[in-house]
Biotite code that builds the C-alpha atoms (Angstrom):
import biotite.structure as struc

atoms = struc.array([
    struc.Atom([-45.949, 41.623, 117.709], chain_id="A", res_id=1, res_name="GLU", atom_name="CA", element="C"),
    struc.Atom([-45.341, 45.424, 118.034], chain_id="A", res_id=2, res_name="GLY", atom_name="CA", element="C"),
    struc.Atom([-42.357, 44.559, 120.643], chain_id="A", res_id=3, res_name="GLN", atom_name="CA", element="C"),
    struc.Atom([-40.804, 41.724, 118.565], chain_id="A", res_id=4, res_name="LEU", atom_name="CA", element="C"),
    struc.Atom([-40.805, 43.766, 115.470], chain_id="A", res_id=5, res_name="LEU", atom_name="CA", element="C"),
    struc.Atom([-39.106, 46.589, 117.725], chain_id="A", res_id=6, res_name="ALA", atom_name="CA", element="C"),
    struc.Atom([-36.914, 44.377, 118.793], chain_id="A", res_id=7, res_name="GLY", atom_name="CA", element="C"),
    struc.Atom([-35.591, 43.197, 115.583], chain_id="A", res_id=8, res_name="TRP", atom_name="CA", element="C"),
    struc.Atom([-35.136, 46.694, 114.283], chain_id="A", res_id=9, res_name="GLU", atom_name="CA", element="C"),
    struc.Atom([-33.547, 47.711, 117.387], chain_id="A", res_id=10, res_name="SER", atom_name="CA", element="C"),
    struc.Atom([-31.128, 44.234, 116.614], chain_id="A", res_id=11, res_name="TRP", atom_name="CA", element="C"),
    struc.Atom([-30.955, 44.868, 112.867], chain_id="A", res_id=12, res_name="ARG", atom_name="CA", element="C"),
    struc.Atom([-29.733, 48.800, 113.585], chain_id="A", res_id=13, res_name="ASP", atom_name="CA", element="C"),
    struc.Atom([-27.187, 47.957, 115.983], chain_id="A", res_id=14, res_name="ALA", atom_name="CA", element="C"),
    struc.Atom([-25.750, 44.956, 114.354], chain_id="A", res_id=15, res_name="ALA", atom_name="CA", element="C"),
    struc.Atom([-23.862, 43.561, 116.825], chain_id="A", res_id=16, res_name="PRO", atom_name="CA", element="C"),
    struc.Atom([-23.565, 40.212, 114.992], chain_id="A", res_id=17, res_name="ALA", atom_name="CA", element="C"),
    struc.Atom([-25.460, 38.227, 112.294], chain_id="A", res_id=18, res_name="TRP", atom_name="CA", element="C"),
    struc.Atom([-27.213, 34.721, 112.211], chain_id="A", res_id=19, res_name="VAL", atom_name="CA", element="C"),
    struc.Atom([-27.543, 31.902, 110.215], chain_id="A", res_id=20, res_name="ARG", atom_name="CA", element="C"),
    struc.Atom([-30.223, 29.476, 110.339], chain_id="A", res_id=21, res_name="LEU", atom_name="CA", element="C"),
    struc.Atom([-29.465, 26.039, 109.511], chain_id="A", res_id=22, res_name="GLN", atom_name="CA", element="C"),
    struc.Atom([-32.904, 24.242, 108.436], chain_id="A", res_id=23, res_name="THR", atom_name="CA", element="C"),
    struc.Atom([-34.921, 21.612, 106.294], chain_id="A", res_id=24, res_name="ARG", atom_name="CA", element="C"),
    struc.Atom([-35.976, 24.130, 103.477], chain_id="A", res_id=25, res_name="ASP", atom_name="CA", element="C"),
    struc.Atom([-34.385, 27.994, 103.865], chain_id="A", res_id=26, res_name="ALA", atom_name="CA", element="C"),
    struc.Atom([-37.142, 29.039, 101.204], chain_id="A", res_id=27, res_name="PHE", atom_name="CA", element="C"),
    struc.Atom([-39.878, 28.050, 103.638], chain_id="A", res_id=28, res_name="GLU", atom_name="CA", element="C"),
    struc.Atom([-38.332, 29.176, 106.466], chain_id="A", res_id=29, res_name="ALA", atom_name="CA", element="C"),
    struc.Atom([-37.477, 32.744, 105.066], chain_id="A", res_id=30, res_name="ALA", atom_name="CA", element="C"),
    struc.Atom([-41.567, 32.989, 104.359], chain_id="A", res_id=31, res_name="ILE", atom_name="CA", element="C"),
    struc.Atom([-42.414, 31.925, 107.722], chain_id="A", res_id=32, res_name="PHE", atom_name="CA", element="C"),
    struc.Atom([-39.950, 34.318, 109.450], chain_id="A", res_id=33, res_name="TYR", atom_name="CA", element="C"),
    struc.Atom([-40.569, 37.314, 106.387], chain_id="A", res_id=34, res_name="GLY", atom_name="CA", element="C"),
    struc.Atom([-44.368, 37.055, 107.310], chain_id="A", res_id=35, res_name="GLU", atom_name="CA", element="C"),
    struc.Atom([-43.798, 37.445, 111.443], chain_id="A", res_id=36, res_name="ILE", atom_name="CA", element="C"),
    struc.Atom([-41.238, 39.991, 110.968], chain_id="A", res_id=37, res_name="LEU", atom_name="CA", element="C"),
    struc.Atom([-42.051, 42.314, 108.152], chain_id="A", res_id=38, res_name="ASP", atom_name="CA", element="C"),
    struc.Atom([-38.882, 41.003, 105.686], chain_id="A", res_id=39, res_name="TRP", atom_name="CA", element="C"),
    struc.Atom([-39.315, 42.729, 102.729], chain_id="A", res_id=40, res_name="ALA", atom_name="CA", element="C"),
    struc.Atom([-42.152, 44.736, 102.399], chain_id="A", res_id=41, res_name="THR", atom_name="CA", element="C"),
    struc.Atom([-40.742, 47.806, 101.734], chain_id="A", res_id=42, res_name="GLY", atom_name="CA", element="C"),
    struc.Atom([-41.593, 50.060, 104.396], chain_id="A", res_id=43, res_name="ARG", atom_name="CA", element="C"),
    struc.Atom([-39.006, 51.937, 106.410], chain_id="A", res_id=44, res_name="PRO", atom_name="CA", element="C"),
    struc.Atom([-36.590, 49.928, 107.992], chain_id="A", res_id=45, res_name="GLY", atom_name="CA", element="C"),
    struc.Atom([-37.077, 46.382, 106.124], chain_id="A", res_id=46, res_name="CYS", atom_name="CA", element="C"),
    struc.Atom([-34.593, 44.168, 105.465], chain_id="A", res_id=47, res_name="VAL", atom_name="CA", element="C"),
    struc.Atom([-34.039, 43.134, 101.462], chain_id="A", res_id=48, res_name="ASP", atom_name="CA", element="C"),
    struc.Atom([-34.398, 39.498, 100.771], chain_id="A", res_id=49, res_name="VAL", atom_name="CA", element="C"),
    struc.Atom([-32.224, 37.911, 98.094], chain_id="A", res_id=50, res_name="GLU", atom_name="CA", element="C"),
    struc.Atom([-31.417, 33.949, 97.031], chain_id="A", res_id=51, res_name="TYR", atom_name="CA", element="C"),
    struc.Atom([-27.905, 33.400, 96.910], chain_id="A", res_id=52, res_name="GLU", atom_name="CA", element="C"),
    struc.Atom([-25.227, 30.534, 96.458], chain_id="A", res_id=53, res_name="GLU", atom_name="CA", element="C"),
    struc.Atom([-28.295, 27.996, 97.612], chain_id="A", res_id=54, res_name="ASP", atom_name="CA", element="C"),
    struc.Atom([-28.885, 30.589, 100.744], chain_id="A", res_id=55, res_name="GLU", atom_name="CA", element="C"),
    struc.Atom([-30.660, 32.858, 101.391], chain_id="A", res_id=56, res_name="VAL", atom_name="CA", element="C"),
    struc.Atom([-29.089, 36.063, 102.565], chain_id="A", res_id=57, res_name="VAL", atom_name="CA", element="C"),
    struc.Atom([-30.961, 39.547, 104.484], chain_id="A", res_id=58, res_name="LEU", atom_name="CA", element="C"),
    struc.Atom([-29.709, 42.567, 104.469], chain_id="A", res_id=59, res_name="ARG", atom_name="CA", element="C"),
    struc.Atom([-30.392, 45.702, 106.532], chain_id="A", res_id=60, res_name="SER", atom_name="CA", element="C"),
    struc.Atom([-28.343, 48.499, 104.806], chain_id="A", res_id=61, res_name="GLY", atom_name="CA", element="C"),
    struc.Atom([-26.332, 46.752, 102.182], chain_id="A", res_id=62, res_name="GLY", atom_name="CA", element="C"),
    struc.Atom([-24.868, 44.550, 105.586], chain_id="A", res_id=63, res_name="HIS", atom_name="CA", element="C"),
    struc.Atom([-25.542, 40.682, 105.476], chain_id="A", res_id=64, res_name="VAL", atom_name="CA", element="C"),
    struc.Atom([-27.501, 40.236, 109.072], chain_id="A", res_id=65, res_name="VAL", atom_name="CA", element="C"),
    struc.Atom([-29.057, 36.753, 108.505], chain_id="A", res_id=66, res_name="ALA", atom_name="CA", element="C"),
    struc.Atom([-28.468, 33.429, 106.122], chain_id="A", res_id=67, res_name="ARG", atom_name="CA", element="C"),
    struc.Atom([-30.825, 30.541, 106.134], chain_id="A", res_id=68, res_name="LEU", atom_name="CA", element="C"),
    struc.Atom([-29.493, 27.817, 104.569], chain_id="A", res_id=69, res_name="SER", atom_name="CA", element="C"),
    struc.Atom([-31.077, 24.389, 103.490], chain_id="A", res_id=70, res_name="SER", atom_name="CA", element="C"),
    struc.Atom([-30.534, 20.402, 104.266], chain_id="A", res_id=71, res_name="GLY", atom_name="CA", element="C"),
    struc.Atom([-30.810, 20.665, 108.227], chain_id="A", res_id=72, res_name="ALA", atom_name="CA", element="C"),
    struc.Atom([-32.170, 16.905, 109.489], chain_id="A", res_id=73, res_name="LEU", atom_name="CA", element="C"),
    struc.Atom([-34.266, 16.732, 112.584], chain_id="A", res_id=74, res_name="GLU", atom_name="CA", element="C"),
    struc.Atom([-33.278, 13.406, 113.422], chain_id="A", res_id=75, res_name="ALA", atom_name="CA", element="C"),
    struc.Atom([-29.169, 13.516, 112.648], chain_id="A", res_id=76, res_name="ALA", atom_name="CA", element="C"),
    struc.Atom([-26.676, 12.221, 115.242], chain_id="A", res_id=77, res_name="PRO", atom_name="CA", element="C"),
    struc.Atom([-24.566, 14.991, 114.595], chain_id="A", res_id=78, res_name="ASP", atom_name="CA", element="C"),
    struc.Atom([-26.221, 18.071, 116.643], chain_id="A", res_id=79, res_name="PRO", atom_name="CA", element="C"),
    struc.Atom([-24.625, 20.154, 114.000], chain_id="A", res_id=80, res_name="THR", atom_name="CA", element="C"),
    struc.Atom([-26.745, 19.282, 111.293], chain_id="A", res_id=81, res_name="ILE", atom_name="CA", element="C"),
    struc.Atom([-30.047, 19.163, 113.136], chain_id="A", res_id=82, res_name="ARG", atom_name="CA", element="C"),
    struc.Atom([-32.222, 22.738, 112.509], chain_id="A", res_id=83, res_name="PRO", atom_name="CA", element="C"),
    struc.Atom([-30.509, 25.784, 114.488], chain_id="A", res_id=84, res_name="ARG", atom_name="CA", element="C"),
    struc.Atom([-29.774, 29.184, 114.334], chain_id="A", res_id=85, res_name="TRP", atom_name="CA", element="C"),
    struc.Atom([-26.132, 30.358, 115.067], chain_id="A", res_id=86, res_name="GLN", atom_name="CA", element="C"),
    struc.Atom([-25.033, 33.408, 116.384], chain_id="A", res_id=87, res_name="VAL", atom_name="CA", element="C"),
    struc.Atom([-21.620, 35.076, 115.262], chain_id="A", res_id=88, res_name="HIS", atom_name="CA", element="C"),
    struc.Atom([-20.258, 37.791, 117.292], chain_id="A", res_id=89, res_name="PHE", atom_name="CA", element="C"),
    struc.Atom([-17.447, 39.706, 115.050], chain_id="A", res_id=90, res_name="PRO", atom_name="CA", element="C"),
    struc.Atom([-13.979, 39.995, 118.180], chain_id="A", res_id=91, res_name="VAL", atom_name="CA", element="C"),
    struc.Atom([-10.911, 41.840, 117.979], chain_id="A", res_id=92, res_name="PRO", atom_name="CA", element="C"),
    struc.Atom([-9.100, 38.733, 119.393], chain_id="A", res_id=93, res_name="ASP", atom_name="CA", element="C"),
    struc.Atom([-11.108, 35.670, 119.658], chain_id="A", res_id=94, res_name="VAL", atom_name="CA", element="C"),
    struc.Atom([-8.621, 33.837, 121.627], chain_id="A", res_id=95, res_name="ASP", atom_name="CA", element="C"),
    struc.Atom([-8.942, 36.408, 124.616], chain_id="A", res_id=96, res_name="ALA", atom_name="CA", element="C"),
    struc.Atom([-12.682, 35.714, 124.220], chain_id="A", res_id=97, res_name="CYS", atom_name="CA", element="C"),
    struc.Atom([-11.762, 31.885, 124.319], chain_id="A", res_id=98, res_name="VAL", atom_name="CA", element="C"),
    struc.Atom([-10.141, 32.419, 127.417], chain_id="A", res_id=99, res_name="SER", atom_name="CA", element="C"),
    struc.Atom([-12.860, 34.576, 129.424], chain_id="A", res_id=100, res_name="ALA", atom_name="CA", element="C"),
    struc.Atom([-15.605, 31.937, 128.033], chain_id="A", res_id=101, res_name="ALA", atom_name="CA", element="C"),
    struc.Atom([-13.261, 28.932, 129.730], chain_id="A", res_id=102, res_name="LEU", atom_name="CA", element="C"),
    struc.Atom([-13.139, 30.494, 133.074], chain_id="A", res_id=103, res_name="GLU", atom_name="CA", element="C"),
    struc.Atom([-17.070, 32.089, 133.091], chain_id="A", res_id=104, res_name="HIS", atom_name="CA", element="C"),
    struc.Atom([-18.098, 28.038, 132.772], chain_id="A", res_id=105, res_name="GLY", atom_name="CA", element="C"),
    struc.Atom([-18.447, 28.385, 128.718], chain_id="A", res_id=106, res_name="GLY", atom_name="CA", element="C"),
    struc.Atom([-16.775, 25.173, 126.674], chain_id="A", res_id=107, res_name="THR", atom_name="CA", element="C"),
    struc.Atom([-15.035, 24.930, 123.465], chain_id="A", res_id=108, res_name="VAL", atom_name="CA", element="C"),
    struc.Atom([-17.252, 22.941, 120.877], chain_id="A", res_id=109, res_name="VAL", atom_name="CA", element="C"),
    struc.Atom([-14.476, 24.412, 118.143], chain_id="A", res_id=110, res_name="HIS", atom_name="CA", element="C"),
    struc.Atom([-11.737, 26.049, 117.642], chain_id="A", res_id=111, res_name="HIS", atom_name="CA", element="C"),
    struc.Atom([-9.286, 28.314, 114.804], chain_id="A", res_id=112, res_name="GLU", atom_name="CA", element="C"),
    struc.Atom([-6.942, 29.893, 116.978], chain_id="A", res_id=113, res_name="PRO", atom_name="CA", element="C"),
    struc.Atom([-6.869, 33.487, 116.407], chain_id="A", res_id=114, res_name="GLY", atom_name="CA", element="C"),
    struc.Atom([-9.766, 32.946, 113.645], chain_id="A", res_id=115, res_name="ALA", atom_name="CA", element="C"),
    struc.Atom([-13.208, 31.571, 114.995], chain_id="A", res_id=116, res_name="GLU", atom_name="CA", element="C"),
    struc.Atom([-14.333, 29.438, 117.982], chain_id="A", res_id=117, res_name="ALA", atom_name="CA", element="C"),
    struc.Atom([-17.566, 28.329, 118.517], chain_id="A", res_id=118, res_name="THR", atom_name="CA", element="C"),
    struc.Atom([-18.353, 28.261, 122.022], chain_id="A", res_id=119, res_name="LEU", atom_name="CA", element="C"),
    struc.Atom([-21.149, 26.693, 124.482], chain_id="A", res_id=120, res_name="ARG", atom_name="CA", element="C"),
    struc.Atom([-22.694, 29.120, 126.864], chain_id="A", res_id=121, res_name="ASP", atom_name="CA", element="C"),
    struc.Atom([-23.155, 27.400, 130.747], chain_id="A", res_id=122, res_name="PRO", atom_name="CA", element="C"),
    struc.Atom([-26.699, 26.665, 130.008], chain_id="A", res_id=123, res_name="ASP", atom_name="CA", element="C"),
    struc.Atom([-25.764, 24.757, 126.824], chain_id="A", res_id=124, res_name="GLY", atom_name="CA", element="C"),
    struc.Atom([-26.237, 28.037, 124.283], chain_id="A", res_id=125, res_name="GLY", atom_name="CA", element="C"),
    struc.Atom([-24.110, 27.609, 120.873], chain_id="A", res_id=126, res_name="LEU", atom_name="CA", element="C"),
    struc.Atom([-22.585, 30.743, 119.274], chain_id="A", res_id=127, res_name="PHE", atom_name="CA", element="C"),
    struc.Atom([-19.249, 31.607, 117.128], chain_id="A", res_id=128, res_name="THR", atom_name="CA", element="C"),
    struc.Atom([-16.905, 34.418, 117.763], chain_id="A", res_id=129, res_name="LEU", atom_name="CA", element="C"),
    struc.Atom([-14.774, 35.297, 115.067], chain_id="A", res_id=130, res_name="THR", atom_name="CA", element="C"),
    struc.Atom([-12.194, 38.019, 113.364], chain_id="A", res_id=131, res_name="THR", atom_name="CA", element="C"),
    struc.Atom([-14.251, 38.750, 110.455], chain_id="A", res_id=132, res_name="GLN", atom_name="CA", element="C"),
    struc.Atom([-15.904, 41.732, 110.162], chain_id="A", res_id=133, res_name="PRO", atom_name="CA", element="C"),
    struc.Atom([-20.141, 41.795, 109.881], chain_id="A", res_id=134, res_name="LEU", atom_name="CA", element="C"),
    struc.Atom([-20.686, 40.552, 106.594], chain_id="A", res_id=135, res_name="PRO", atom_name="CA", element="C"),
    struc.Atom([-20.999, 43.075, 103.703], chain_id="A", res_id=136, res_name="GLY", atom_name="CA", element="C"),
])
């Protein structure tokens, strides 16, 4: 548990990305992960947890580091509707990163040139590149 919490704190402090969880019930998921990762405990380094626009929003130092939303369906034929974590990396040039990913065995799932791209790594992991800064 100590290594997990230390890993969460160092990731949160570096804030190289932000994550979104699509799940059946965001409130239940927030309680589950909150108990594991010590969210909203009031201790130094914890994240603030709020409910905004039908999502549970986690902030660290005023910056959004995660959003949890409800409505995912485990048996949905469309994999984008199934429960899953999404990782978003802000980059200065989405199109250059897409080209680099393709050169190294990645595939494009969705691409809005110059703005955002969802890619799949060679092992099947999904992630999103965006020109948007970390949400505030």
